[in-house]
C-alpha positions as CSV (number, residue, x, y, z in Angstrom):
1,M,94.3,-12.5,97.1
2,N,96.4,-10.2,95.0
3,K,94.7,-7.0,93.8
4,R,93.8,-7.2,90.1
5,P,95.5,-4.8,87.7
6,L,93.6,-1.8,86.3
7,Y,91.8,-2.9,83.1
8,F,92.7,-1.0,80.0
9,D,92.2,-3.6,77.4
10,Y,88.6,-3.2,76.4
11,A,89.5,-3.5,72.7
12,A,90.6,-7.1,73.3
13,T,87.4,-7.9,75.2
14,T,84.8,-6.4,77.5
15,P,83.4,-7.8,80.7
16,V,79.8,-9.0,80.3
17,D,77.4,-6.4,81.7
18,E,75.5,-7.6,84.7
19,R,72.2,-6.8,82.9
20,V,73.3,-9.0,80.0
21,I,74.2,-11.8,82.4
22,K,70.7,-11.7,83.9
23,V,68.9,-12.2,80.6
24,M,71.4,-14.9,79.5
25,V,71.0,-16.9,82.7
26,E,67.2,-16.8,82.2
27,C,67.7,-19.0,79.1
28,L,69.5,-21.8,81.1
29,G,68.1,-24.6,83.2
30,F,64.8,-26.5,83.1
31,S,62.8,-23.5,84.6
32,G,64.3,-21.2,82.0
33,N,63.9,-20.5,78.3
34,F,66.1,-23.5,77.2
35,G,64.1,-24.8,74.2
36,N,65.6,-25.3,70.7
37,P,64.4,-22.3,68.6
38,A,64.0,-24.7,65.6
39,S,61.4,-26.8,67.5
40,S,58.3,-25.0,66.3
41,S,55.8,-27.7,67.3
42,H,55.8,-26.9,71.0
43,A,55.8,-24.0,73.5
44,F,59.5,-24.5,74.6
45,G,60.8,-24.1,71.0
46,Q,58.3,-21.3,70.2
47,Q,59.4,-19.3,73.3
48,A,63.0,-19.7,72.4
49,R,62.3,-18.6,68.8
50,Q,60.5,-15.5,70.0
51,S,63.5,-14.5,72.1
52,V,65.9,-15.1,69.2
53,E,63.8,-12.9,67.0
54,Q,63.6,-10.2,69.6
55,A,67.4,-10.2,69.8
56,R,67.7,-10.1,66.1
57,R,65.5,-6.9,66.1
58,Q,67.7,-5.4,68.9
59,V,70.9,-5.9,66.9
60,A,69.3,-4.6,63.7
61,E,68.0,-1.5,65.5
62,L,71.5,-0.5,66.7
63,V,72.9,-0.5,63.1
64,G,69.9,0.6,61.0
65,A,69.3,-2.8,59.4
66,L,66.2,-5.0,59.0
67,P,65.9,-8.0,61.4
68,A,65.8,-10.4,58.4
69,Q,69.2,-9.1,57.3
70,I,71.0,-10.3,60.5
71,V,72.5,-13.8,60.4
72,W,73.8,-15.3,63.7
73,T,77.4,-16.6,63.8
74,S,79.9,-17.6,66.4
75,G,81.6,-14.2,66.3
76,A,83.2,-11.6,64.0
77,T,85.8,-14.1,62.8
78,E,83.2,-16.4,61.5
79,S,81.2,-13.5,60.0
80,N,84.3,-12.3,58.2
81,N,85.0,-15.8,56.8
82,L,81.4,-16.2,55.7
83,A,81.5,-12.8,54.0
84,L,84.7,-13.2,52.1
85,K,84.7,-16.9,51.3
86,G,81.0,-17.0,50.7
87,V,81.1,-14.2,48.1
88,A,84.2,-15.6,46.4
89,Q,82.8,-19.1,46.2
90,A,79.4,-17.9,45.0
91,R,80.9,-16.4,41.9
92,G,81.4,-19.9,40.5
93,V,84.5,-18.9,38.5
94,A,88.1,-18.9,39.4
95,G,90.1,-15.7,39.7
96,G,88.7,-12.3,40.3
97,H,90.0,-9.5,42.5
98,I,89.5,-8.4,46.2
99,I,90.7,-5.2,47.8
100,T,91.5,-5.0,51.5
101,S,94.2,-3.2,53.5
102,Q,97.4,-4.0,55.3
103,I,96.0,-3.0,58.7
104,E,92.9,-5.3,58.8
105,H,92.3,-7.8,61.6
106,K,94.0,-11.2,61.1
107,A,90.5,-12.7,60.6
108,I,90.5,-10.8,57.3
109,L,94.2,-11.1,56.4
110,D,94.4,-14.8,57.0
111,T,91.2,-15.3,55.0
112,T,92.4,-13.3,52.0
113,K,95.6,-15.3,52.1
114,Q,93.6,-18.5,51.8
115,L,91.7,-17.0,48.9
116,Q,94.9,-15.9,47.3
117,D,96.2,-19.5,47.5
118,A,92.9,-20.5,45.7
119,G,93.6,-18.2,42.8
120,V,92.0,-14.9,43.8
121,A,94.0,-11.7,43.3
122,V,94.2,-9.5,46.4
123,T,95.3,-5.9,46.7
124,Y,96.5,-4.8,50.2
125,L,96.1,-1.0,50.5
126,V,98.7,0.9,52.5
127,P,97.2,3.3,55.1
128,D,97.9,7.0,54.9
129,A,100.0,8.7,57.6
130,D,96.9,8.9,59.8
131,G,96.2,5.2,59.7
132,L,93.2,5.6,57.3
133,I,92.2,4.0,54.1
134,T,90.7,6.7,51.8
135,A,88.0,6.4,49.1
136,Q,90.6,7.7,46.6
137,A,92.9,4.8,47.4
138,V,90.1,2.3,46.9
139,S,89.1,3.9,43.7
140,Q,92.6,3.8,42.3
141,A,92.9,0.1,43.2
142,M,89.6,-1.0,41.6
143,R,89.8,-3.3,38.6
144,E,87.4,-4.6,36.1
145,D,87.4,-7.9,37.9
146,T,87.1,-6.5,41.4
147,F,84.1,-8.2,43.0
148,L,84.6,-7.4,46.7
149,V,86.2,-4.8,48.9
150,S,86.6,-5.5,52.6
151,L,87.7,-2.8,55.1
152,M,87.2,-2.3,58.8
153,L,85.1,0.5,60.2
154,V,87.4,1.1,63.3
155,N,91.0,-0.1,63.4
156,N,91.4,-2.4,66.4
157,E,94.8,-1.1,67.4
158,L,94.7,2.6,66.5
159,G,91.0,3.4,67.0
160,T,90.9,5.3,63.6
161,V,87.6,5.4,61.8
162,N,87.5,5.0,58.0
163,D,85.0,7.0,56.0
164,I,82.8,4.0,55.2
165,P,80.0,5.9,53.4
166,A,82.4,7.5,51.0
167,I,84.3,4.3,50.3
168,G,81.1,2.4,49.9
169,Q,79.9,4.7,47.2
170,V,83.1,4.2,45.2
171,V,82.6,0.4,45.5
172,R,78.9,0.5,44.6
173,D,79.6,2.7,41.6
174,R,81.9,0.0,40.3
175,H,79.3,-2.7,41.0
176,A,81.4,-4.7,43.5
177,L,80.2,-5.8,47.0
178,F,81.5,-4.0,50.1
179,H,82.1,-5.8,53.3
180,V,82.9,-4.0,56.6
181,D,84.3,-5.5,59.7
182,A,82.5,-3.5,62.4
183,A,83.6,-5.5,65.4
184,Q,85.3,-2.5,67.0
185,G,82.7,0.0,65.7
186,A,79.3,-1.2,66.8
187,G,78.1,0.9,69.8
188,K,80.9,3.4,69.4
189,V,80.2,4.8,65.9
190,A,76.7,5.7,64.7
191,I,76.0,3.1,62.0
192,D,73.1,3.5,59.6
193,L,72.8,0.6,57.1
194,T,69.6,2.1,55.7
195,E,71.9,4.9,54.3
196,W,75.4,3.5,54.1
197,P,76.3,1.7,50.8
198,V,77.4,-1.4,52.6
199,D,76.5,-5.0,51.6
200,L,78.0,-7.1,54.4
201,M,78.9,-6.1,58.0
202,S,80.4,-8.2,60.8
203,F,79.6,-7.8,64.5
204,S,80.8,-9.4,67.7
205,A,79.1,-9.4,71.1
206,H,82.1,-9.6,73.3
207,K,83.4,-6.2,72.1
208,L,80.2,-4.7,73.4
209,Y,79.7,-6.1,76.9
210,G,78.1,-9.3,75.6
211,P,79.5,-12.9,75.9
212,K,82.2,-14.5,73.8
213,G,81.2,-17.0,71.1
214,I,78.4,-15.1,69.5
215,G,78.3,-12.6,66.6
216,A,76.4,-11.7,63.5
217,L,76.7,-10.8,59.8
218,Y,74.5,-8.2,58.2
219,V,73.6,-9.4,54.7
220,G,72.1,-6.6,52.5
221,P,69.9,-7.1,49.5
222,R,72.8,-6.9,46.9
223,A,74.7,-9.6,48.8
224,H,72.0,-12.1,49.6
225,Q,72.0,-14.0,46.3
226,R,75.8,-13.7,46.0
227,L,76.8,-15.5,49.2
228,L,77.4,-19.2,49.8
229,A,77.1,-20.8,53.3
230,Q,80.3,-22.1,54.9
231,I,78.6,-24.3,57.5
232,H,76.1,-26.8,56.4
233,G,73.6,-29.1,58.2
234,G,70.0,-28.1,58.7
235,G,69.6,-24.9,56.7
236,H,69.3,-22.6,59.7
237,E,69.5,-18.8,59.3
238,G,68.0,-18.8,55.8
239,G,70.4,-21.4,54.7
240,L,73.4,-19.2,55.3
241,R,74.6,-20.7,58.6
242,S,73.5,-24.1,59.9
243,G,73.6,-25.1,63.5
244,T,71.3,-25.1,66.5
245,L,71.0,-21.5,67.7
246,A,72.5,-20.7,71.1
247,T,69.5,-19.0,72.6
248,H,71.3,-17.8,75.8
249,Q,74.2,-16.2,73.8
250,I,71.9,-14.7,71.2
251,V,69.6,-13.1,73.8
252,A,72.6,-11.8,75.5
253,M,74.0,-10.2,72.3
254,G,70.6,-8.6,71.7
255,E,70.5,-7.1,75.2
256,A,74.1,-5.9,74.9
257,F,73.2,-4.1,71.6
258,A,70.0,-2.7,73.1
259,L,71.9,-1.3,76.1
260,A,74.5,0.3,73.7
261,A,71.7,2.0,71.8
262,A,70.1,3.3,74.9
263,S,73.3,4.8,76.4
264,F,75.1,5.7,73.1
265,D,75.4,9.5,73.6
266,E,76.0,9.4,77.3
267,E,78.6,6.7,77.2
268,K,80.5,8.3,74.3
269,A,80.6,11.6,76.2
270,M,82.0,9.9,79.3
271,I,84.7,8.1,77.3
272,V,85.7,11.4,75.6
273,R,86.2,13.0,79.0
274,L,88.2,10.1,80.3
275,R,90.3,10.0,77.1
276,E,91.1,13.7,77.4
277,R,92.0,13.3,81.1
278,L,94.4,10.5,80.2
279,L,96.0,12.2,77.2
280,D,96.5,15.4,79.1
281,Q,98.7,13.5,81.5
282,L,100.5,11.1,79.2
283,L,101.3,13.5,76.3
284,S,103.5,15.5,78.8
285,I,106.0,12.6,78.8
286,P,108.9,13.4,76.5
287,G,108.8,11.5,73.2
288,V,105.2,10.2,73.6
289,R,103.0,10.4,70.5
290,L,99.5,9.2,69.6
291,N,99.4,7.0,66.6
292,G,96.7,7.5,64.0
293,S,94.4,10.4,63.1
294,Q,93.9,12.9,65.9
295,S,90.3,13.6,64.9
296,Q,88.9,10.7,62.8
297,R,88.9,8.2,65.6
298,I,86.9,6.7,68.4
299,P,87.8,7.9,71.9
300,H,88.0,4.4,73.4
301,T,91.3,3.3,71.9
302,L,94.7,4.9,72.1
303,S,97.9,3.7,70.6
304,L,100.9,5.4,72.2
305,T,104.5,5.2,71.2
306,F,107.3,6.0,73.7
307,S,110.1,7.0,71.3
308,E,112.6,8.3,73.8
309,G,114.2,7.0,77.0
310,E,113.4,3.8,78.6
311,F,110.2,2.1,79.8
312,N,109.7,-0.6,82.5
313,S,107.0,-2.5,80.7
314,A,107.5,-5.6,82.8
315,A,106.7,-3.7,86.0
316,L,103.8,-1.9,84.4
317,L,102.1,-5.2,83.3
318,A,101.7,-6.1,87.0
319,S,99.6,-3.0,87.6
320,I,97.8,-2.3,84.3
321,A,96.2,-4.8,81.8
322,F,97.0,-3.4,78.4
323,S,98.1,-4.6,75.0
324,A,101.3,-4.0,73.1
325,T,99.4,-4.9,69.9
326,S,96.1,-6.7,69.1
327,A,95.3,-9.9,70.9
328,C,95.9,-11.9,67.8
329,N,99.4,-10.6,67.4
330,S,100.1,-10.9,71.2
331,A,99.3,-14.7,70.8
332,S,102.1,-15.0,68.2
333,N,104.5,-12.6,69.9
334,A,104.9,-10.8,66.6
335,P,105.4,-7.0,66.1
336,S,102.1,-5.2,65.2
337,H,101.5,-5.5,61.5
338,V,99.4,-2.3,61.9
339,L,102.3,-0.3,63.3
340,L,104.7,-1.7,60.7
341,A,102.3,-0.6,57.9
342,L,102.3,2.9,59.4
343,G,106.1,3.0,59.0
344,H,107.2,2.0,62.5
345,D,110.2,-0.2,62.6
346,A,110.3,-3.2,64.9
347,R,111.9,-1.1,67.7
348,L,109.2,1.6,67.7
349,A,106.5,-1.1,67.4
350,G,108.0,-2.6,70.5
351,R,107.8,0.8,72.3
352,T,104.1,1.1,71.6
353,I,101.2,0.2,74.0
354,R,97.5,0.2,73.3
355,L,95.3,1.5,76.1
356,S,91.5,1.0,75.6
357,L,88.8,2.5,77.8
358,G,85.3,1.3,78.4
359,R,82.0,1.4,80.3
360,F,83.5,0.6,83.7
361,T,86.6,2.8,83.5
362,T,86.7,5.5,86.2
363,E,88.5,8.8,86.7
364,Q,90.5,7.1,89.5
365,D,91.6,4.4,87.1
366,I,92.7,7.1,84.6
367,D,94.8,8.9,87.2
368,Q,96.3,5.8,88.7
369,A,97.3,4.5,85.2
370,A,98.8,7.8,84.2
371,Q,100.9,7.8,87.4
372,L,102.1,4.3,86.9
373,I,103.0,4.9,83.3
374,K,104.9,8.1,84.2
375,A,106.8,6.1,86.9
376,A,107.6,3.4,84.4
377,C,109.1,6.0,82.0
378,A,111.2,7.5,84.8
379,S,112.6,4.3,86.2
380,A,113.5,1.3,84.3
381,P,116.0,-1.2,83.3
382,A,116.6,-1.3,79.6
383,F,113.6,-3.4,78.8
384,W,113.1,-1.8,75.4
385,Q,116.7,-2.1,74.2
């Protein structure tokens, strides 16, 4: 069997932690906790419901929310759709105005495009030179009919972190709702929804060592009566998201978030050390630059542009699993819309790679990856031309 490449694509997805797998498997099979959480008349359903509610508490505790404010979904994409479409449709009137940015995930951009087609005006803010959306930019874009602002906490390609509390205060002062896509931020940034002026926040389990196919939407008190369900049939999740709850996935997400809370400081310090070790080696390559803010960022995600020379990416892909852009753009083989918004042309966007580190990255991985990348820069047929 061929040796697997080094894994540097944690921003695309994370492997499920073995501790998470254990609790998930315990919800499968006849001897396990397999009941329907909505079946309240017998012990099987009651046990499943207890596990679901424990997981709801675990997710809420990581982000400073109340358990009742967590709504289960199939992932951050569904959470984003529920937040944006649900708020727009709940208004009951045509038109209105939404603010987002040019560097959001496609789950936001494609949703706002659909709302535009339905008659909603949308402003797409341009990031500053550091890849950030500022509170001032949001303030200047606000209109009398602005009813929703949607911005990500952590950019999935750059790793930059927006000042969500400051932006949220601007939005709240203008009486609009504020939605935050935190798929890349949960477990990496200290989130406190008891203090942050945020009304809706999207989460995903598979970005935090949980399984794919499960996520959640935080629905704060200002948003609860201003949100319409997008999936109907049974009135589950307080009427906001119908469908039989997937106990095994929900329990796994709860465990993943609980583990993230328990190891938050230790894991962040480890990632910082690994990031610095990697950058010390890669930034010595002529023409290499780090995209986005040098300070207002998570340590896990690095976007690096190789502006000089040649680069044998084809050979590198056999040894290192990394992304040239986000997974959604990779699927369409398109240049990164994030890098284009930062001012890169298509050529520079094509010379950019995203390396993302995680819980299972080692110093040996870092050193091997650095050596391989240096070798690819030194050798190379004209792949980038």
